[in-house]
N, C-alpha and C positions, 0 to 999 in steps of 0.2 A: 776545210781540208780534211783529208784522211791521214791519220798518224798511227804508226805502229810502234809500240814499245816492245823491246826485246831484252830479256835477261835470262840467266841460266835457270833460276828457280823463282817460284812465286814470292817467296819470303822477301827477296830483294825489292820487288815491286811494292809489296805491302809496307815494308819498313821505310822506304825512301821516296816513293813516287806517287802515292795516292793523292796527295794534296795537289800536285801539279796536274795529274790526270783529271781531277775534279775541275780545276780551273780551265783547262783546255776544253773540256766537255761543256762547261758553262758558257764558253765563248762561241759555241756552236760547232766545234770540230768533232768529228768522229774519231774516237780513240779506241784502238784494239790493242791486245797484249798477247805476245807469244813467249811462253816460258813453261818450264816443267811444273805442272800442278794444275789444280782445278779451281783456283780462286777466281771469283768474278764479283763485281758489284754494279750498281746502277750507272756508274760513269763509264764502264767498259762495255762497248757495243758487242764486240766479239772477242772471246778468250780462246786461244789456241794452246793446247797442251802439247808441247814438243819435247822430245827426249834429250835435252841438253844434260851433260854430266859435268861434275866438277873435276873429273879426272882428265887431264889434258891428252891422254893417250887413248881415251875411249872412242871407238868408232861411232858411238851414238852422236857425238858432236857433229861429225860430218853429215850424218843422216839428218840431224835436226837443222843444220845450216841449209841443206838442200830443200828441206820442207819449208823453212821460212822464206827462202828465195822464191819458191813457187808461190807462196802466199803474196809476196810483194809484187810479183809479176802479174798475178791474176787479180789482185785487189786494187791495183792502181793507186798505191799510196803516194802521197806527196812528200811525206817525211817518214823516215825510219829512225827511231831514237834508241841507240844501242847502249846497254849497260852490262857490266861484269865482263872480264877479259875473254873467256872462252866463247861464250855465246856471241860476243861482239866480233871476235875474229872470224868465226865460221859464218856468221851472217854477212859481214862485209865482203868476205872472199867469195862466198857462193853467190851473192847477189851483185857481184862487181859489174855485171853488164846491164843491170836494171837502171832505168832512168828515174832515179829517186834521190832526193836529198838525204844524205847519210850523216847523221849526227852521232858521234861516239863520245860518251862521258866516261873518262878514266877515273874511277873512284880510288885510285892509288895504283900506279904501275907496279907490277911484280918485280921489276928489275931495279929496285931502290938501291941507294948507296949501302954497301955492305951485304947485299943479297947473296944467297947461295949461287954457285956457278950455273946451275940449270936455269935459274931466274934471269941471270945476266946474259944468257945465250938464247935459250929456247923462247922465253917470253918476249925478250927485246926484239928478236928476229920476227916473231909473229906480229908484234905491234908495228914494226917497220913495214912489213908486207901489207898489212891491212890499212895502214895510213894512206896508201896510194888510192884506195877506194873510199876515202872519207872526205866529206865536204867541210865539216866542222868538228874539230877535236877539242873537247872541253876537259881541262884539267882543274884539280881542286887545290893544288898546292904549288909552291914556287919551284921545287925540285922537279916535279913532273912537267911543269910548264916549260922549263929550260930544255928538258929532254925532248919534249914533243916538238919544239921549234926546230929541231934538227931533222925531223922527219919530212919526207916529201909527200904532200897531200895531193888530192885531185887538183886540176886546174882551178885557180881562184879559191882553193881551200884555205882555211884559216884556223889558227890555234887560239883558244880563249882560256882565260883564267877566271873561274867563278868559284867562290869559296863554298863548296858543298851544296846542300839542298836547303839550307836555312834552318834556324831553330825558332821555335815558337816562344818568344819572350813572355807573351801574355799567359800562356798555359803554364810556363815555369813559375810565374808569380802566383797563379791560382793554386799551385801545389804547396804553397807556403804553409807550414805548421809551426807551432811554438816548439822551441828546442826541448823544453821540459816534456811535452807530449811525446815527441819522437823517442827520447831516451827512456822514458818510462815504458813505452811500448816495446822497446828492445831489451828492457831489463838491465840497462846500463846506468850507473850512478851519474847524477848531474855534474859532478866535479871531474868527470873523466875527460881525457883528451882523445878524440875519435878521428881516426884516419879512414879513408875509403878508396876503393877501386871498383870499377865497373868493367866487365868484359868477360868473354868466354875464358874458361880456365884452360889455357893452352900455353905452349912454349912462347909464342909470339907476345902474348899479353904480359908474361913475365912476372906474375904476382909473387911467386915463391921467392924470387930474388929480393924483393922488397922486405918480405917477412924475415928472411935470413939476415939482411942488413940491419934490421931493427931489433934483432933478438935481444941484444944487451939492454935496450931501452924497455922492452917488455919485462925483462927480468927485474930491472931496477924500479919500475913503476907499475904496480898492478892496476892502476887506473888508466893505463894506455890501452886503447882498444883499436881494432882494425876490422872494418866491414868489407866483405868482398861479395859483390853481387854478380852472379853468373854461374853457368854450368859448363861442363866440358870434360875432356879426356884426362886432365890432370887432377880432377877432384880427389881421387883416392890418394894420390901422392901427397897433395897438400894436407889432407886430413891426417895422414900418418905422421907427417912432419909436426903438425900441431900437437898431436898426442905425445910424440916422443919428447917434445919440449914442454909438455904440461901447460899448454896455453889455451885450453878449451874455453876458459872463461874470458879470454881477452880477444881472441881472433874468431870472428863470426862469419861462417860461410852461409850466406843468406839464400843462395840458389838464384833461380830466375825470379826477378821482382818486377812488378808493374808500377811500383811506387817509388822508383829511384829518385825522382825529382823531389819528392817530399823528404826522403831520407837525407838528401844533401843538406837540408836546412838544419840538421842536427849534427853536422860534421865540422871538424876544425881544419883538416887538411885533406886534399885530394891528390892521389898518385896516379900518374899515367906512365908506367915503366916499360912500355912496349918496345920491341925491336923495330917495328915499322907501323906507321899509321898513314891513312889517307888524309883526313882532316877530322879528328875525333869529336864526335858530337858530345860524348861524355865530358870532355874537357870544356867545351863551350858552355854546357849547361852548368858545370861547377863554377865557371867564371861568372855566369849570369846570376847565380845564387849568391855569389860573394864569398866563395871558398877559395883560399889560396892553393895554387896548384904547384906540385913538384913533378916535373916531367922529364923523361929521357930526351936527350938532344938529338931527335931523329925527325925525319920528314913528317909533316903534319903537326906534331907537337910544337916544333919551333916556328911554324907558321902562325901559331896562336899565342905562344908564350915568348915574351921578350925578357930575357934573364935580368932579374933584379928590378924590373919595371912593373910587370903585371903577374909575375910568377917566378919560379926558379927552375933552371935546367941543370941537368948533370949528364955526363957522358955515360951512355948505356953500359951497364955492367961494371961501372966504377963504384964499388961499395963505399969507399972512403968519401968520395964526393957526395954520394947520396946521403950519407950520415951527416956530413957538414951542412948540407942544405936543409935536412930535417931539423937539425939543432937550431938553425937560423930562425925557423918558424916556431919550434917547440918552446924555446926559451925567450922569444921576442914577440909578444902580442902586438906591439906597435908595428912591426914589419908585416904581420898578418893583416892588420887593418889597412895599411898603406897599399899593399899588393892587391888586396881584395877590391878596394875602391877603384883602382886603375883598371883591373880586370873587368869589372862591371861596366865600365865606360867603353872599353875597347871592344867588348863582345857585341855591342849593339850593331856594329857593321855587318854581323852575320845573321841578323834577324830575318825571318822569313819574308817580311814585306819588301826588304831591299833585295834579297837574293832571288825571290820569285820573279821580280820584274826583269832581272838579268836573264833568267832562264826563259821566260816568255818571249823575250826578244829573239831567241833561237828559232822559234816556231812561227814567226810572223810571215815568212816567205818560204814556200816550198820549191822544189826543183822545177816544177812545171809553170811557175808564175813569172 
């Protein structure tokens, strides 16, 4: 079969789909990619650089959608696999008359519970419109699955729930290092208590909220440390807050790291304080390592964390509740051990071997077969 993957930019393909593209190519399928950028590898037969934009009001998106529709029509693709909201909308709409099986994977609808007005109107309307030209709509969490089931898809169209793209449990285990080695490399004393977050430094990821909530604990205990892996627009604001509170020795902005899996083995608690998530890989990897997780009670996080069973949940922006949950772990090593053991067991269902088989099922039959 001929399969075309579509995304707004190359980095989405690189971060989430190369393993599946490799498997499809190994099965004898031709796999092409249409996205903004010039990335290509041996598993991608044809790479098309199309001018998709992350700005929903950019006319480039309509231009790119028409370009992809022409590729679909001329290329005779059996399946088009759409990813990222804007490229997926314009591809499905512009190619609505093409006789091709259209699969759309929603990696987190933009109209989540508590979303801004524009998300709950513009993006939800776009998703409803494009659903009419979709054969399979894949969601990665329960909230999105319920929303998608209210959409009208193509005749015989179906909504599926597949939990993300799968995590590599073997690679996570291979990244294991002794806690002493990790803490020495970071210059942090062995008797310290270390927290960690991973993600772009932006408003959604909400790292500064956690730092402010834990301020009194930092002041009371100089051996309480916090690692933040990521870069982003709020870097300067977070740095200034750290300096104002004289916490340079306790809060460590590590920037972009390629060794986050290894770093997790030196950590005591993992935080996921986002306002929204699809299905956070960082939380799954922390669970696989055996690090107890404290997460905001939002879509994606609550799909993975069952409160008091394999982690702790707090209502987003509730500082008092977050402090209570932190104290539960900080002063209770027994609870940390219990939650970690349950998390390591629960996360196995999201391993790549299980998830990949579910994804491959989507590509077994094309529109023309």
